[in-house]
N, C-alpha and C positions, 0 to 999 in steps of 0.2 A: 503494499500500500504506498502512496506517495505519503512524503511529511505533511503534516499540517500546513508548515508554512508554505509549502508549494501551492498546497490547493489554494489557499488565500491569496498568493501572488495571481494564480490562475484566475480567480474572482475577481481581484482588482482590473485585471487586464479585460476580461470579459464585461465588467460596467463601464471602463472607459470606452470600449468599442459601442455598447450599447447607448451611451451618452453622444457619441460621435454619430450615429446612426440615427438618433432622435433628433437631432437639430440643435439648435443654439439656446432653446428656452429652458432646459433641464439645469437650473442653475438655483443653488441654495438660497442665494439672496432674494430673486425673483421669487421662488416658492412661499419663502417665508415674509415676503411682502404681501403676497395675497392673503395669507393669516392675518396678519396684522392688520391690513385695512378690514378685514371682516370683522375683527375684534372691535377695532374703534367705531365702526358704524353699528354695532350692538351697544357699546357702552357710552358713548358719546352723549345720548339723552339723558341717561340716568344720571351721569356724571353732573351735567349741567344742572339738571334739576334738583341735584342734591345742593349745589352751590347758590341755586337763585330761590329755593323754595322755604317757606318758614314751616319748618317742619313742627313747631310746637302747635299750629292750628291745622295741620294737614289731614284731612280724611281722605281716605283710598277712593278714588274714583270720582270724587267732588272737585271739578274746576270750575271755580266762581268767577275766575279773572282772566285776561286774555294772557299768552304766554308766549309772546312773540319770537324771543330767544330760543325757547325750547322747540317752538314748532318749527323756526328755520335751521335748527340743528338736526332735527329728525327728516326735514324735507332734504336738505344737503347730504345726510346719509343715505337717503334711499336714492338720491339721483347719483353718487359717487360710484356706488356699487355697479349698476349697468354702465356707465361712461367707461369705467375701467375695465372691465370685463370683455365689452365691445372692442375697445381700443386693442388690449391683448391678444382678443382671438383674431382680429385681421393682422397683426403683426406676425403672430406665430405661425399663421396658415401661409405665410410668405416664405417659412424655413424649413417647416415639418407638417408631420400629419396629427392630427388630434383624435384621440380615441373617441370614434363617434358612438360606440356602445355606450360608454360611459356617461357621455352626453345626454344621451335619451333617458338614461335611467335616472339621473338626477332631476330631470325635468318632467318625470312621469308625475308624479304628485301635483305640482303647479299646474301643468298642462291638463290634468283630469278635473281640477276644481275649475279652470277657466273655461273647460268644455261643459262642465256643469251648470256655471253662471250662465253662458253664452245660451244654452239649450233652455231655459228659464227665463230669458229675455233680461236678465241681471246685468248691471255695468259690469265690466271686466276691466278693472283699474291696473297700472302699470305695477304696483307694489304686490299684486297677488304673484308676479313673475319672480320677486327678488329672492326667494331660495334656488329657483332652475338657475337663475343668473349667477349667484353666488356660486353654486357647483359647478357651473360652468368655468368659472375664473380657476377654480381649484383643480379640474380635470385638464385645463388648456395648459397652466402652469406645472401641471404634474405633480402637485405637493405630495410627500409622500409621509410615511407613519410616523417617521422620524421628526418630521415637521412639528407634529402636534405637541411636542414638549412646551410649544410656545403656549398652549393653554395650559398646562400646567403651571407656568410662569404668570399667567394673567391671572389665574384664580389664587396663587399667592400672594400677587402685586394688590388685588381686590381687597384680600384678607387683610392685609398689612395697613392699607389706607383705611378700611372701617376700623381697625383696631387703635389706631392713631386717633381716629376722630372719636371713638369711645371714651379714651382717656382726655383728649383734652378739648374736643370740642362735641361733647355728648348731644347738644340739642340738633346736630347736622346728620347724625346717622341713627338715632333711635327712633322707634316708632313713637310717633306723635300721641298726644293725648287723646285725640280722635279714635285711635288705635292701640291703645297702650296693651289691652289682652293680659293683664296681671296674671290671671289664673292659667294663661296659657305657659309662661315663663318656667322653663325647669332650673332656671338658677336663681331665681328670685328678683333679678334686676329688669328694668325694661328690655325689650326686645330688641336686637341689633339688626338695623336694616341695611347699614353700611351706604352705599352709593346709590342703591337702590330703593324705591317707594314702599317696598314691603320686606319684611324679614323672611318670608318664604323664598322669594325670589332670590335673596342673598345666599340661602342655603341652598337652593337648587343649582344656582351657577357655581359655588364652591364645589359640590359634591358631584357635578358632571365634570368640573376641572382636574379632580382628585386624581382620576386615574393616571393622567398624562404626566402628574409630578414624577411618577415612577420610571419615566423614560430618562432623568436625570442620573447619572452613573455616579456622581459624586455623592458618596454617602452622608457627608455632614449635610450638605444642601439639600439633598432629597427629604431627609427626616426633619430639616429646619421648616422646610416648606410644608410638609404634613402636618406639623405641630402649629403651624400659624392658621393652617386651614381649620383644622380640629377646634383650635379655640374659637374661632370665629361660628363656626358651625354651630358649638354648644351656646354661643351668647345669641344666636340667633332663634334658638330653642324651635327650629323649623323640623317638626318630627319626621316628615317624610324625607327630607335630605338628611337627615342622620340616618335614618334607615337605609337609602341609598349609600352613603358612605361606609356604613357598616359592611353592605353587600359587595362594594369594591373593595375594602380591605380584605375581608374574607376569600374573594376570589383572587386576589393575588397573593395572599397567604398559601392557598392551596393550588396555585399555579407553581409556586416555588418547589412544593413537596411532591406533587404528581410527575410522572413521566408525561410528555407532549401529548400521546393518543389517548392517555387516561384522562387528562385535563381537558382535552376536547369534547369527550364524552359527556363529563361533569358539566361541563359548560352547556352542550347542548339540551341536557335534560334540565338544567337550571332556566335556559331560555324559555322552554316548553312550559316549565310551570309558571315562570313570571307571566307567559302570554295568556295562559289559563284563566290566571288571577286577575289579570287585566281585563277581561271580558266578564268572568263569573262575580267579582265583587260590587260592581255597581250595579248589576242586574238581577242580584241576588238578595240586595238588603233591603229590608221592610222597616227599618228603625230610624228614623228623621235624625235624630241625635247621634247616630252612629259615626264614627270616625270624625269628630268635632262638627259634627251637624253637615257632614259632608251627604249622609245619607237623604236628607231633604232636597238638596242640590242634585244628587242622582235622579231621584225620584221625579223631581219636577221636570227634568231635562228628557227623561224617558216617555214622561206624559207628553211633552211638546213634539215628539218624534212620530205620533202616530200618523200613521199614512205617510210617511216620508222617509221611511227606511233606506228606499233604494238610492236616492241623491240628497239626501237630507234638507237642510233649510236654508243653506246659503252661506257662502265663505264669511260674510260679514254679518253674518245674525246676531252673534253676542254685542258688536258695537253698535249696531242699529237699532237694538232693542234693548239698550242697556237699562235704560229707565224703567221700562216695565219689569225686567229682569229684577233689579234691586228693590223694586217694591214689591214682588212677590217673595224675594229671598233675603239677599243682603248685598254689601257692597262686594262681595265673593262672588258675585255673578256673572263676572266676565268670562269664565270658561266653567268647563263642567267638573273641574276637578277630577278628571281620570283622563287619560290621553285617548283612549278609545272612544270612549263617549263623546269627547269633545270634537273627533274628526266625524263621527256618526253624526252629529248634529250640523256640521259645517259641510260635509260633502257625502254622507250616507256609504252604504256598504261599499259603493264604488272607489271612495275615498280611502276606505280603509284596506281595499284591495291594492290600490298603487302603494300604501305605506307599507302594508306586509312585504310586497315585491321588493322595495328599496331595503328594508331592515334585513330581509332574507339574503341579499346580495351584500350588504355590509357585513353579514356573519361570514358568508363565503370570502369575502375579503380578509377577515380576521384570521380564517383557517388557512389563508395561502401566505400569511406572513411567516417570512424565514427566520427571525431572530426570536429566539425564545421569549425574551423580555417585552419585545414590542408585541407579539401574540397575546400575551398574558394581559397586557395593558388593554388591547383592544377588545379580550373578552370580558375583563372588569367592568370596563364602559358600558357595553350594552346589556350586561346583567344589572349595573346599576341606574342605567336609564330607564330600563323595563319596570324595575322595582319601584321609582319613583314615580312610574307614570301611573300606578294603580291610584293613587290618591292625588295625584296632580298632573298639569298638563305640562309635559316637558317638551313634548313635538309638536311643531305648528308649522304648516307648510303654507302660510299665507303671511306676507310680510317679513319684514327682519327686526325682531326684536330682541329684547335684553339678554335671553337665553339661544339665541339662534345660533350664535359662533359658537358655544360650547357644546352643544348638541349637534347642529347639522353640520359644522365642519366636518369631526370625526366621522359622521354616517358618511357623509359624501367622498371622503379621502377612502374609507374603506370599500365603499362601491365601487370608485373607480379602481381600486386594487385588485378587486375581485375580477374584473374584464381586463386587466392589463396583459400586453403580450406576456408569454411565457419567458422565462429566463434563458439565456444563450447558453449553449454548452461551455462547458469548462468550467462553469460555477460550482460551488461547493453543493453538491446532490444529497437529497435524503434518499436512499436506497428505496424507500417504501413506496415514496410518492412522485417522485422525480422531481421535487422541489427543492431550494435552498434549505439546508439545515442550519440548526444553530450553531455558533462557532463552537468548537470541541475543546477549547483550551482558553484560558484567562487571557493569554497573550494574542491568540487569535480573534477574541472576542474585541480587543483594543483596535487590531488591524482593520478587523470588519467595522467596526463603529467609524473607523478614519476614511473608509471607503466610502461608507454609505454618506457620511459629511461631505464629501467632496463630490 
């Protein structure tokens, strides 16, 4: 058998050859620019809102005065994504081919919703296509699974900013008097919302970002980021997010212990269980006070669906009917507090089918990841995302909101990876699958990481 060092050198040569054949767009700086741009588009509005909103009188969903700066930031973010994506696509097409299958897959949910809106004679606005356009940008620049470490850094940075605000400017980062929810706090202190308008959003953002912290190979930095995110999560008292973080950490721990094949089997079973619970929990609940009164929200949304299960009630049903929903329920009526039920309301079974297709290909992409660490991170992300989706709406395919970057970027990257061209001959191969295997030694691991970074 050839020495490991020779195999790694062969892998490096094949990677360089692939880069030459694929064109000039496969560049780490450009790939990470796409991730950073989409992160800014998600976080710009809540960050500006934090700096300009008086939290001491803030109540969720209540906008009593014009907010020109916030509205301008939102409009700018919505305009920048398509402008950059189309410009990049045109430039890249001059030099190399773009993965057409991946472009179609990341666009399927948005196109499905647009088709439903058009069929029902409702307006089809450009914001409906933002997730598809963001996905196209990621596919065009060939963003890799290693680039997702930026999401881990973003989660740690948001946690640090939130904790600094908690210490020095608590009025800016704590839930307001209108939404103190003292009985919900698990620490006895007011809920930490950080740069977001609600503590649940902070918790979901941090938990969705947590898996990608484990892409950081420096031990001290990795666990420092985990600790900072954990403290912010506890102070948010977001129970769904804490559950998601627990699932992520458990998946990472199991991934370190089990062999690759066994871990994939366990992950597949876990995803299946989460998918069943995602549907079973809201449709079987009959207690309005269950799950912090989510039972009432689920029952109400299911009642509204009568006769509309196929195509739902519209992509903008919640925003168009927010006043009536708030009167019937509460200020927590802007979604169904369950990802499957929210999608069912917005686009019916048709949209559910599109979402299942995308998640299925994302799982296939995770299975194809060669490096063990990156495969474990991807599996932990999908498990955590589905766990949080049971009692919150983590995935939305309409618009580009605060959680879009932390959830949709990895989903689209893994989808793209699932349909990417096969690895060229000469790379380190798994004898059982014909795919790259995890490096065999610590030295080979460092060499492989260096190749992937360039």
